[in-house]
C-alpha positions in Angstrom: 55.4 -89.7 49.7 55.0 -93.5 49.3 52.8 -95.3 51.8 54.4 -98.1 53.8 53.5 -101.7 52.8 51.8 -102.0 56.1 50.8 -98.9 58.1 52.1 -98.8 61.7 48.8 -99.8 63.2 48.6 -102.8 61.0 52.1 -104.0 61.8 51.1 -103.9 65.5 48.3 -106.3 64.7 45.6 -103.6 65.1 42.8 -104.2 62.6 39.3 -103.1 62.7 40.0 -101.0 65.7 38.5 -97.8 64.6 37.3 -97.0 68.1 41.0 -97.2 69.4 42.5 -95.3 66.5 42.3 -91.5 65.9 39.9 -91.9 63.0 37.7 -89.0 62.1 35.3 -88.4 59.2 34.8 -84.8 58.4 33.5 -82.7 55.5 36.1 -81.4 53.1 35.3 -77.7 52.7 38.6 -76.0 52.0 39.4 -75.5 48.3 43.0 -76.5 48.9 42.0 -79.9 50.1 40.6 -80.8 46.7 44.1 -81.4 45.3 44.6 -84.0 48.1 41.2 -85.6 47.2 42.2 -85.9 43.6 45.6 -87.5 44.5 43.8 -89.9 46.9 41.3 -91.0 44.2 44.1 -91.6 41.7 46.1 -93.7 44.1 43.0 -95.6 45.4 41.6 -96.5 42.1 44.8 -97.8 40.5 44.1 -101.3 41.8 40.7 -101.3 40.0 42.2 -99.7 36.9 44.7 -102.5 36.6 42.2 -105.2 37.5 39.8 -104.2 34.7 42.5 -102.9 32.3 41.1 -99.3 32.2 43.0 -96.5 30.6 42.5 -92.9 29.6 41.5 -94.0 26.1 38.9 -96.6 26.9 37.5 -95.0 30.1 38.6 -91.3 30.4 36.1 -90.4 33.1 37.2 -93.2 35.5 38.1 -92.0 39.0 41.7 -93.1 38.6 42.1 -90.3 36.1 40.3 -87.7 38.2 41.8 -84.2 38.2 41.4 -81.3 40.6 39.3 -79.4 38.0 36.7 -82.1 37.8 36.4 -82.4 41.6 36.2 -78.6 41.9 33.4 -78.7 39.4 31.6 -81.3 41.4 32.0 -79.3 44.6 30.7 -76.1 42.8 27.7 -78.0 41.7 26.8 -78.9 45.3 28.5 -82.3 45.9 29.6 -82.8 49.5 33.0 -84.4 50.1 33.7 -86.4 53.3 37.2 -87.5 54.2 38.3 -90.3 56.5 41.4 -89.2 58.4 43.6 -91.7 60.1 45.3 -89.3 62.5 46.2 -86.4 60.2 46.4 -88.6 57.0 43.4 -88.6 54.7 43.0 -92.3 54.0 39.5 -92.3 52.4 37.0 -90.3 50.6 33.3 -90.3 49.6 31.2 -87.7 47.8 27.4 -87.2 48.0 25.4 -85.6 45.3 21.7 -84.5 45.6 19.7 -85.6 42.6 16.4 -84.1 43.8 13.2 -85.3 45.3 14.9 -87.0 48.2 17.3 -88.9 46.0 21.0 -88.9 46.5 24.0 -90.5 44.8 27.1 -91.8 46.5 30.2 -91.3 44.3 33.9 -91.8 44.5 34.2 -94.1 47.5 37.9 -94.6 47.8 40.3 -95.9 50.5 44.0 -96.0 50.0 45.2 -99.6 49.5 47.4 -99.6 52.7 44.3 -98.6 54.8 41.8 -101.1 53.4 40.0 -103.9 55.2 39.8 -101.9 58.5 36.3 -100.5 58.3 37.1 -97.1 56.7 34.9 -97.7 53.6 32.0 -98.9 55.7 32.4 -95.9 58.0 32.4 -93.5 55.1 29.3 -95.1 53.6 27.5 -95.1 56.9 28.5 -91.4 57.5 27.2 -90.5 54.0 23.9 -92.4 54.6 23.5 -90.6 57.9 24.1 -87.3 56.1 21.4 -88.1 53.5 19.0 -89.2 56.2 19.6 -85.9 58.1 18.9 -84.1 54.8 15.5 -85.9 54.6 16.8 -88.2 51.8 14.5 -91.1 50.9 16.9 -93.2 48.8 20.6 -93.4 47.9 21.9 -94.8 44.6 25.4 -95.9 43.5 26.8 -97.1 40.2 29.7 -99.6 40.0 31.5 -101.9 37.6 29.1 -104.8 37.4 31.9 -107.3 36.9 33.4 -106.2 40.3 31.5 -108.9 42.2 33.5 -108.5 45.4 32.5 -104.8 45.6 28.9 -105.5 44.6 28.5 -108.1 47.3 30.1 -105.7 49.9 27.4 -103.1 49.0 24.7 -105.8 49.4 26.0 -106.5 52.9 25.5 -102.8 53.7 21.9 -103.1 52.6 22.0 -101.9 48.9 19.8 -103.7 46.4 20.7 -104.2 42.8 18.2 -102.3 40.6 19.6 -102.4 37.0 22.6 -103.4 34.9 23.3 -101.4 31.8 25.8 -101.5 29.0 27.1 -98.3 27.5 28.9 -98.1 24.2 31.6 -95.8 25.6 32.5 -98.0 28.5 34.5 -101.3 28.5 32.3 -102.8 31.3 28.7 -102.9 32.3 27.4 -100.7 35.1 25.4 -102.0 38.0 23.1 -99.5 39.7 22.2 -100.2 43.3 20.0 -98.4 45.8 19.2 -98.3 49.5 16.0 -96.9 51.0 16.4 -94.5 53.9 12.8 -93.8 54.9 10.0 -96.2 54.3 7.5 -94.8 51.8 4.0 -94.4 53.3 
């Protein structure tokens, strides 16, 4: 099913009205939902794939090429999946992985293009940070395409701090690692 150019709530001029819309963020626990997550990731990351000219040959592990098997493996290894539902439609996703010693990773933040710029991404990140805080997390890290300055600046607005930029021989871009502290160290 193809998404409309503008979802109904956008055509009506309703933007950034999460409180008035039936938006719900919930954990994805059913194995059958993983297929929907993979489809959402592929659709959501197509814009980034095109912008940075990524393909299966130069970046086979990129989220736009995520399959159900890879996501099921992440889930089996303890990753938590949280979906943003606009009514009954899953419009966004984020995964949280525990690295150990109070350190967590946010991965696979994705919002379908037709639902962007309405606070879903921010709501997903805030939900994931609240989850990590409740689990006694001390810090949360992310990795993103360093050349994606719009996204990097968006994470900075959420409180993330740039920690390191690394180049990898197998990637056609550099990776920016960012972090946010959840609890002040004593």
